[in-house]
C-alpha positions, -999 to 999 in steps of 0.1 A, spaced: 60 -463 -354 77 -429 -359 91 -431 -327 107 -466 -332 119 -455 -366 137 -425 -349 154 -447 -324 163 -474 -349 177 -446 -371 197 -430 -342 217 -464 -338 217 -475 -373 216 -445 -397 220 -448 -435 254 -431 -434 284 -429 -409 285 -464 -401 316 -459 -378 293 -435 -358 265 -460 -357 290 -488 -344 303 -464 -316 267 -456 -304 256 -489 -304 285 -500 -282 280 -473 -259 245 -483 -256 252 -521 -248 280 -511 -222 256 -484 -205 228 -510 -202 252 -535 -187 264 -509 -162 229 -499 -151 217 -534 -147 244 -553 -133 270 -529 -115 251 -527 -82 248 -566 -81 283 -573 -90 293 -549 -62 275 -566 -35 281 -602 -49 318 -594 -45 315 -589 -6 316 -621 13 292 -626 41 303 -613 76 309 -648 92 332 -656 64 353 -622 66 353 -628 103 367 -663 97 395 -649 73 404 -621 96 409 -643 126 436 -660 107 458 -632 110 455 -630 147 477 -647 171 463 -674 195 460 -650 225 441 -622 206 404 -617 211 388 -631 180 369 -605 159 335 -622 170 346 -617 206 346 -644 235 324 -628 263 298 -612 240 275 -582 249 254 -580 282 223 -575 260 227 -597 227 223 -581 195 221 -595 161 253 -587 139 257 -561 115 255 -570 79 289 -551 72 308 -540 102 328 -564 127 315 -564 162 343 -544 176 339 -518 148 304 -513 160 319 -507 196 342 -481 183 315 -462 163 293 -463 197 322 -448 218 333 -421 192 296 -409 191 291 -409 227 284 -377 244 312 -383 271 337 -388 241 329 -354 226 334 -338 262 369 -349 263 378 -320 240 370 -296 268 389 -315 296 423 -308 308 454 -330 300 481 -311 319 470 -276 306 437 -266 305 421 -260 268 419 -222 278 456 -220 280 464 -226 244 450 -242 213 483 -264 207 485 -281 239 471 -317 245 436 -320 258 420 -351 271 405 -359 236 438 -355 217 456 -375 241 429 -404 238 434 -402 200 471 -405 204 467 -436 228 444 -453 201 469 -447 173 498 -463 194 478 -489 206 468 -500 169 504 -501 159 515 -524 187 485 -545 183 490 -549 146 527 -558 149 522 -585 176 490 -599 158 466 -588 184 432 -575 177 435 -539 166 399 -531 169 397 -542 204 428 -524 214 414 -491 199 381 -495 216 397 -498 249 421 -468 243 391 -445 232 371 -454 263 400 -454 288 396 -418 300 359 -412 293 354 -411 332 380 -385 338 365 -353 354 374 -318 347 408 -304 354 425 -337 352 439 -355 382 432 -327 407 397 -328 398 398 -365 403 412 -360 438 387 -334 447 358 -357 439 376 -386 456 380 -365 488 343 -354 489 332 -391 480 352 -401 510 331 -380 534 304 -402 524 322 -435 530 329 -441 492 355 -436 466 360 -421 431 384 -436 404 381 -424 369 387 -459 355 356 -470 373 338 -441 362 347 -450 324 333 -483 330 301 -468 345 296 -444 315 298 -472 289 276 -495 309 251 -473 323 254 -435 319 254 -432 282 219 -436 266 216 -446 231 189 -470 231 156 -481 247 168 -517 245 196 -516 269 215 -494 294 249 -477 284 266 -484 250 264 -523 253 298 -528 243 314 -562 243 325 -575 278 361 -575 266 361 -536 262 340 -529 292 361 -551 315 395 -536 304 384 -504 317 383 -517 353 422 -512 358 434 -523 392 405 -545 399 404 -582 403 368 -588 404 338 -570 387 324 -544 408 287 -554 400 287 -592 395 318 -601 415 331 -623 391 369 -628 389 381 -605 357 404 -621 330 414 -591 311 424 -595 275 458 -590 264 448 -559 244 442 -542 278 476 -543 286 487 -529 251 465 -499 259 480 -493 292 515 -493 277 502 -471 249 488 -447 275 523 -443 293 540 -441 260 516 -412 248 519 -390 278 554 -394 284 562 -382 248 536 -355 243 542 -340 280 578 -334 268 569 -316 239 540 -296 256 563 -287 285 591 -273 263 565 -253 242 550 -239 276 586 -228 286 583 -252 317 618 -266 308 643 -264 282 652 -289 255 687 -290 270 674 -298 304 650 -329 293 680 -343 273 695 -352 307 669 -381 306 685 -411 288 653 -419 267 652 -382 255 688 -382 247 686 -413 225 654 -398 209 673 -365 201 700 -386 184 671 -403 164 657 -369 153 692 -358 140 692 -390 117 657 -392 106 646 -356 109 617 -362 128 603 -343 159 614 -353 196 578 -367 207 577 -389 177 612 -401 182 605 -410 217 575 -430 206 593 -447 180 619 -460 206 592 -470 231 569 -489 205 599 -506 188 611 -518 221 577 -531 233 572 -550 201 609 -564 203 604 -573 238 569 -590 237 560 -619 218 527 -632 204 527 -659 231 532 -634 259 502 -633 283 511 -594 288 527 -572 265 557 -552 282 587 -530 276 625 -541 284 640 -535 316 662 -508 303 633 -488 288 613 -493 319 642 -476 340 644 -447 314 606 -444 314 607 -440 353 633 -416 349 616 -395 324 584 -396 346 601 -383 376 615 -354 355 582 -346 344 566 -347 378 591 -324 393 597 -301 362 559 -301 350 534 -314 371 546 -297 401 555 -265 384 539 -233 402 520 -225 369 505 -260 365 499 -263 404 480 -229 404 456 -242 377 452 -276 395 447 -262 429 421 -237 411 403 -267 393 403 -288 425 385 -258 444 359 -254 417 350 -293 416 348 -296 454 326 -265 457 304 -280 430 301 -311 448 291 -293 481 266 -268 466 249 -296 446 245 -317 479 226 -287 495 207 -278 465 206 -303 435 194 -292 403 169 -307 377 196 -326 358 210 -344 390 174 -354 400 166 -366 367 199 -385 365 192 -400 399 158 -414 387 169 -427 354 201 -445 369 185 -458 402 212 -443 419 212 -423 451 219 -385 453 256 -388 459 262 -410 430 239 -387 408 260 -356 420 292 -375 413 282 -387 379 271 -350 368 303 -331 380 326 -359 366 309 -353 333 317 -316 332 340 -299 308 365 -273 324 348 -243 310 313 -257 320 324 -266 358 338 -231 359 306 -216 347 283 -235 370 304 -228 399 302 -192 392 267 -193 386 259 -211 419 280 -189 439 265 -159 426 229 -168 420 229 -162 385 217 -186 355 241 -209 340 240 -218 304 214 -245 302 236 -265 279 
């Protein structure tokens, strides 16, 4: 009874009536918060199916709906909160192959400087551009972003020179190598996140979009009907590397600001920088993205740029090819990287390590496929380290 009297006297004392009133109101308010806040929060969120239905109203008719059309290879129950393609995005970002992109060459090797683009930062820029175009044209941003995040997962170390080196080695065995097909192989087989399925089990819209230049599925033989979001990512990829290679080339001293301004697109972008005070790469992207949005329509089966921008892009790409990609400094690193990749393939063919044997067994592939998968997944630094260890007989880093 004493405890009850103490509690009662706390809220209704004999004196200080205003204090009693304040304490009583605070008690009521706090009780309401404790017992009802969580219930209020969750009841305010609509069921996933209702939220997907609402979101689909914002999409144009040709866009991939938020629930997808083709589904996953292995059906899965929906998540209570995330949209289906949001889950695909999370799986790609958390993939081992995605993290390794930070150590792979875009044009310059990661060892040449901290401020040059890597394969990872390029991928992030492509994803951002893809979302911007998709949103403006009312296509599915999540699908476009997923395709962008996964489009370079299959790139081997040392950029396109590394890709060419693996392809040459594969041709000696009557096969070919192409990084887009390898990206598809990663998300459908090589990544291992669950005992219930192979790969990442992303939606078919995402996986099929990685099969660039393919008219039929490499496994099922089905005719591919790739979504429009895939063409958005293709254009975003071209926009990204043309813009950031101009910036990286200038910063590396491969060509001057005045030299690249001879290209019509860069000259117009330069005028844009003077008006808006932006950087050159950002101004190039602004012109390209604005043109794509103005040229394309929501009813178009393929997103595209105007004929004028196509000519200006081709001119800029030609400039970058001669002044940057074929520059002696870049070529020196490219040749060195190709040599490392080629030597790794031949050395592993003679003496495969435990990881290659395990990969061969897990994927059901033959030795050549397993070697290709292992080498293509390496970062530049690990490939260099592993090649040196194999040639000298020393022990490489087990990681």
